[in-house]
N, C-alpha and C positions, 0 to 999 in steps of 0.2 A: 614300420610302425613308429620307431623312434624319430625318424626323419619327419614324418607327418606331424607328430606331436611338437617337434622343434619348430616347424614352420608355423603352426598355430600359435605357439608361445611368442615367436618372433613377430608375427602379425599383430597379436594382441598388444605387445609392448610398443610396437611402432604406432598403432592406432591410439593407444593411451598417451604416448608422447605427443602425438599430433593434436589431440584434444586439449592437453594440458598446456600447449604452447600458444594459447591465444595471445595475440599481440595487441596491446593497448598503445595507441599513439596519441600524444598530446602535442598540439601545434598552436602557434600564435598566442602563447601564454603572455599575459600582461597584467600588471597591477596598477590601479589608478593612483597617481601621485597624491600626496596629502599636504596639508598646511599645518603649521605648529599648533599643537593642542588637539588635533584630530586623533581619535582613538580607534578608528576602523578604516579599512580600505577594501574596495572590491577587487577580486581577482577573476579574470576572464580567460577563456581558452576554447579551443575546439578539440573534442575527444572522439576518437574512432577506435573500435575494437573489432577484431576478426571473429570473436565469439561474444555472446551476451555477457555483459559485465555490469557491475554496479559501482559508481563512485561512492566510496565510503567516507573518506575524509581527506583534508588537505592540511598540511602543517608547514610552518615557516618559522625561522629563527627570529623574525621581526614581530611575531604576535604570540600571545599566550595561548590562544585557541582560535579556532575557525569554525564557521558554520556554513552549510549549504543553504542558500536562500532562494526563494522564488518571489517574483513580483506578479500580483494578480489583481484584477479589478474586483472590487467588493462594494456593491451599492454605489457605483459610479465613481469610486475613489480607488486609485492605485495604492495597494498596500504590499509591504514586504513582510514575508513570514519565513521562519526557519523551516527547512524541509528536512526533518530528522530521520527519515527512513532511507536515506541514500538516494542516489539518482541513477535510474536504469539507463544503460547504454546498450541499445539494440545492436546486434551483429551487423557489421558492414554499413553502419549508418553514422554519419558525423553529427554529434550533439554539440551545439554551440552554447557555451555559457557566456552571456553578454548582458549588457544593461537592459533593463526592462523585462527580463525573464529569469531563468536560472543563473546563479552566479555564486561565488564563494565570498564570504565576508571574513577578512582577517581582523580579529578583534583584540582589543587591549594592546595596541601597538607599542613597541619598545622605543621607537624612533620615528622621525618624520621620513616618509618615503618621497624622495626628491625625483623629479622628472630626470630620466637618464640613468637612474639606479638600476641595478640588476637585483632581483629578489629571488632567492632560491626557494622552490616549493617542492615538497614531497607529497605526491598524490597517491592515495591508496585506493585500490580497486579490489573487488572480490568477484570470483567467477560463480557459475551455477552451483558448484560443489561447496562454496564457501571459502575456498582457498584464496588468500589475499596476496597481492603483489603490490609493489610500490614503483612509481615512476618519478624520477627526479627531473625537474626542469628549471631553467633559469629564465624567469619572466622579466620582460622589459617593464620599466615604469614610465608612465606618461599620464598627462591629464586627459588625453583622448586616445582612442585605439590607434596605436602606432602602425598597425597593419592596414588601416583604411585611409591613411593620409596621403 
């Protein structure tokens, strides 16, 4: 009886560890280079998770704050709006943050972001239970997507 109970406990712990170990992968992260006086820059990337997740926030030492934004047509005009509820990342699906759609705006920049710079980003995600994890990436800086050139 003790052996059976031990096996159930071990199985439950293994299953719990497997569920909690959802892997979030961030690839091709880049930040649009800026010009003197510019106070905001777009950050773009591809995100994949093994389990459902939500992009909660992005932080960088070069900006005071950031916002998740979305570009949408409104009355025949493309408008950018803050997307304050986070961005859902479906399991095993790559979500691309890019120009003309969802992206991150780094706001109130502390310096010019020059082409060729590396910008450290800390990207926070939450899982279905609300547990948060952070992924750190070094984003390339360029005026155009450096992964499509």
